C-alpha positions in Angstrom: 18.7 159.3 -4.9 16.8 161.3 -2.6 15.6 164.8 -3.7 16.7 166.2 -0.2 20.2 164.6 -0.4 21.7 168.0 -1.2 19.6 170.3 0.7 21.2 171.9 3.9 18.4 172.1 6.4 20.8 173.9 8.8 21.6 176.7 6.2 17.8 177.2 5.7 16.9 177.5 9.5 19.7 179.9 10.0 18.4 182.1 7.1 15.1 181.8 8.6 16.1 182.9 11.9 18.2 185.8 10.6 15.1 187.1 8.7 13.0 187.0 12.0 15.0 188.9 14.3 13.2 191.8 15.7 9.9 190.8 13.9 8.3 188.1 16.4 4.7 188.5 15.2 5.4 189.3 11.8 4.0 187.0 9.0 2.2 185.4 11.8 -1.9 184.7 12.0 -3.2 183.7 15.3 -6.6 181.9 15.5 -8.2 182.0 18.6 -11.6 182.2 20.2 -12.9 185.7 21.4 -15.1 184.7 24.5 -13.8 186.8 27.2 -11.3 184.2 28.6 -8.3 186.3 27.1 -7.5 189.6 28.9 -7.5 192.3 26.2 -3.8 193.2 26.8 -3.1 190.0 25.3 -4.9 190.8 22.1 -3.2 194.2 22.0 0.3 192.8 22.5 -0.1 190.3 19.6 -1.1 193.0 17.4 1.8 195.1 18.6 3.9 192.5 17.7 2.5 192.8 13.9 0.2 189.5 14.2 -3.2 189.1 12.4 -5.8 187.9 14.8 -8.8 185.7 13.3 -11.1 185.2 16.4 -14.1 183.0 16.4 -16.7 185.2 18.1 -18.3 183.2 21.1 -20.7 186.0 22.8 -21.8 189.6 21.8 -19.1 190.9 19.4 -19.6 194.6 20.6 -19.2 193.6 24.5 -16.1 191.4 23.8 -14.3 193.5 21.5 -15.0 196.8 23.3 -12.1 196.0 25.4 -9.5 196.4 22.6 -11.1 197.8 19.5 -10.5 201.3 20.2 -7.0 201.0 20.9 -6.4 198.8 17.6 -8.1 201.6 15.5 -6.3 204.5 17.2 -3.0 202.6 16.6 -3.9 202.4 12.9 -5.0 198.7 12.7 -8.1 197.5 11.4 -11.2 195.3 12.6 -13.9 193.5 10.4 -16.4 191.1 11.4 -16.7 188.4 8.6 -18.9 185.2 9.1 -18.8 185.1 12.7 -15.2 185.9 12.8 -13.5 189.0 13.9 -10.3 189.9 11.7 -8.0 192.3 13.5 -4.8 193.4 11.7 -1.9 195.5 12.9 -1.1 198.9 11.6 0.1 198.5 7.7 -2.2 195.4 7.2 -5.1 196.3 5.4 -8.2 194.1 5.0 -9.2 194.1 1.5 -13.2 194.2 1.4 -13.3 194.8 -2.5 -14.6 191.1 -3.3 -17.3 191.2 -0.9 -19.3 193.8 -2.7 
């Protein structure tokens, strides 16, 4: 007998859909490259939707992030450069740096 025979996948999907209403970006981590090919508005929209961005920096970080970093900070989000990546979080998501010390 299969372990999945009694599993009602439709009920599980329905519950997942119900829990996601109005939370398009919540619980979402976006992996991308920060290389000036994406308009800053797109990054800001993702942050506004509650997504966390992990961006592989391809170029000068200060120049590339300057187009949206201030808006993220003013909205209560955080930015952190870590090992070649820029981690950007929406308001309410804290970047815990304690283990880096």
